[in-house]
N, C-alpha and C positions, 0 to 999 in steps of 0.2 A: 504494499499500500504506499502511496505518496502523498504525505500531508504536508501543506504548504500554510504558513501562517496568513492570517487574513485580519483586517480591522473589523470590528464590532460596531456597528452603529450604536448611540446610546440607549434608543427605545429598543433594542434587543440584548443590552447587558442582561446577564444570566441570573434568574433567582432573584434576589432582593438588593442585587448592586445598584439597581437605576434608581432606587429610593434610599440608599445612603449618603450620608456626608462624606463617605471615604470615596465614592465613586470617581475613577480617574476621568482625567480628559480626552486619552485616548486608550483603548484596549484592543491587545491583539490576542488572536486565539487559534488553536488548532484542533481539528476534530469537532466533535458534534456538541454543542453547549445546549444546556437544559433550556428551556423557556423563561421568559422574564415573568416575575408575578405579574399576575392581572390587576387591574386598578381597583377591584372588589375584595381584594384580599387583606383589608387594613384591619379588619376584625381579629382578635387573638383570643386565646384562651388565658387561663390566670396566669401563664408563665411567659405570655408574649408569643406564643409560636401559633402560626394560622392554622384552624383547626380542618380535618379533612373535609366537612361540609360548607365550611364557609370558604375553602380555594376553589375557584372556578375550574370546573373540570378535573377536579383531584390533582392540582397541580402538585409538581415537585418541589420538595422544600429542602434548601442547603442545611446540614448540620456538619459544624466544622469541628475536627476532631485532631488536635496539635499537641506536641510534646517534646521532650528532650531529643537530642541527636544521641545520647549514650543513656538508655534507659535500664531497667532493672534486668535480671533474668528471666522472668515471667512476662515480659511486657508482650511479645509476641501472641501469648496465649491470651492475654487479658484484651488485646487489641481485637482479636478475632472474635472472643466473645460478645464484646461491645457492638462490633459492627454486625454480628450475625442477629443481635437483638433486633436489627433494623430491616432483617428482611421480610419482604411483603408489604412493606411500607412505601410511602412517596418520598423517603429521604435519598439523598443525594451527598455522599461522604465528600467533604471538601477538606483537603489538607495541601501542606507546601512542597511535598515532595524531597522532602531532608531524609537524610539516614534515621534510622531509629523509629520514633513513634509515628511519623507521618508517613513513610514508606509501609510500615506495617499496617495502618489503616487503609491504605489504598490498596494493598495487596489484600487484606481481608475482604475488600469492598469487591475487589475482580473476582474471588472465589465465592463469594455468595452472590454474583449476579448484579450486586448493586451499582448503580450508577457513581462514579467518581469523577471528580475535577480536581486538577492540581494547578495551585498558582504557583508561579516561580518568579525569583527574585532576579531573574536574565532574561535576555531575549530568546524568544522561541527559535531562533536560529543557531543561538550558541550552544556548542557541544554540551551534553551532560554525561559524565564520566561514570564507569562503572555500571553496578547495578542499578544507581539510578535511572540511567540511559535505558537499560532494557526495560524497567517498570515505566517510564514515561511511554516507550512504544507500546507495551502491552496496554495502556490505559487508552489509547487512542484505537488500538486495534477492537478494544471491546467496546467502542462506540462513546468513550469517555471525551474529555478536552484538557488541554493546556492552557493556562491563559497568563499573559503578562502585561504591563502598562509600559514595558520597555521596549526601545526601538529592537528588532531582531537578532541585531548583531551585536547588542551590549552584555559585556559579561556580568557576572555575578560579584558585583561589587559590596563590599561592608554595609555601605550606606542605603541599598538598595530594599533591606530585608524589611525594614518599618513599614514601606510602602506596600509591600505583599502583604505583610501581615493585618494591614488595614483592608485589603481587597477581600482577603480571608473572611474577616469577621462582615465586611460588608455583602457579602455574597449569602451571607447565611443567616438563617432565622434564630440560631444558639450556636453556644461554641463550648465543648467539652476539654477541659485539660486533663490528659490522660496521665503522664507523668512530665515533673519539670524541677529542676534545681532552683534553687531560692532565687535566680535571677536568670532570665532566658526569653527567647523570642516568643514560648508560647504564652506567658504571664505577660507580654507587650500585646499580643492577639487578644487574651482576655479583657485587658485595661480598654482596649478599643471597642470590645463588644459591651462592656459596662457603659461606655459613653454614650453609645449609640442605643442606651436603655433595652438592649437584648438580653435573654436571660444566660447566664453562664453558670457551668457546672464543672465539678472537679471531682476526681477520684481520689479519696483518701487514701493513707498509706502508713506505714510504721512511722513512730514518732523520731528514729533516729535513721530514716532511709531519706539518702542525700536527694534521689529522684521523686520522693513523696512532698518534700519540704517545701515546694512552690504552691501545688494544691494544699497542703493542711494550712499553710499561711493563709489563704484565701478563704477557706472554710472558718479557720479560728476568727478572723477579721468579719465574717457574716458577709463576705464578697460574693460569693460562689454557693451554689446548692450541691449537697453530697449526692454521689450515686455510688452506693455501699456495694450494690451488687449488679456485675455487666449485664445480666439478663432483663434487668429493670428498666434500663435505660429508654426502651421503646415506649414503655407506659410513663415514665416521668417526662418525657417529651411530649405524649399526648396521643401519639399513634395508638390507634385501634388495633385489638388482637388481629392474628391473620385470618381470611377467610379461608374455609375451607378447600382443599385441594385432592386432586385425585391423584391416585399413584401412577395412572398413565401419563397425567400431565407432568407429575415429577422425573418420570424417565424421558420425556421428550426434551426438559429442560437439561437433561444430563445428569440427574442424581438418581444414583441406584443403591438400594438397600440391599443389605445381604438377608438371606433366607430366614436366619434366626430373627431379624427384627421385623421382616415381613411378618412371619407368623406372629409374633409378638403384636403387633399392631392390629392384625385381623381380630385378633381375641378381643383387645380392649378398646377398639373403636367405638365411641359414641359415649363412652363411660367417663367419670370421674373417678380415680382411683389415687389411694394415699401410697405411698412409697411402700407401708408397712405389709398394704394390703397386696401390693405387687409382688412383694418378697416371698408371703405365703403362697400365692396363685401361681408362681414361677420357679424352676428349680436354678435361676441364676444366682451366681455370688454377687455380691453387692458392686464390685467392680463392674462384672458383666452387665448388671443391671443400670448401672449408671452411663455404661457406653451405650447403651440401647436407647435411654432415655436422651440423650446428648443429641444422639444422631436422629430422632425424631422430632426433638425441638430445633434444630437445625435445618431439618426438610420441613417445618411448618406443621408437622401432622401432630403437634402435642404442646401443650404450654402451661405454666406452673407461675404463680405469683409468688410461691413462697419456698419452693423447693420441697415441699411434702405432699400436697395433692396435685395430679396431673389431671388435665382435661385432653381426652384424645377425639380430635377431629378431622375427618378427613373423606374422602369418597372412595370407595375402594373400585 
């Protein structure tokens, strides 16, 4: 595929950007941009995010997910669980294509089939080195987009990053800081989000964890709202639970469940079961049962609000 940068007209700025005080004078893009917010999407829920019924045509909603370039050891799993919770919603995952948290969130979105947009601090024709360049290519090939306010051949100067962070905030309806040190670009994005009056969320962490010091400080000062469980992000953002999906639709989408998981699902489909009940009805050990439940949740065939009672919904 051959992707060339193009100039986006102001009325076609993606998602919420055209309404943001941080909208740039010029915006370049590669790939397919999500549409601009409609004029009637000004009504919001209690957290400031347009609700599904209030968005004309169920328009997509940008969710910024940002963090440090040097995250903790379990960060990739954390990002995957956070992004997976948005499967089946109108969310578009927006981040900055940096190493670490940003790249993990883009990758998780690609794996989950969720649209993703990368905002760059350099021109779109400037070479992106290493695995980040490969990730940028995958985003474009999956139907996502790269955007930048900088001339196509401009390198990634240090002074470009605050402008990049403003666009990340401006595009999105809310921002989640996954992991950050006490100082960093993710916190700057969060500050821009707060100045726009948009919801800011953060993942709490251990008191002595360097990569949790930024989120913990925001939470301690009441500047962000906590997301304690990754799977709760969907409901915290106000997105409804997934609609029922058929096994045939899953297969066509490239999701294939193994025989044990399929047999399990066919027995429990349509029921609400506690974890204890599932243990008593099946001969799986705890590890096997948790693996099956996670697989079904990721496929949109099961959901839980408390990790104890599970609702199984699907069309056989």
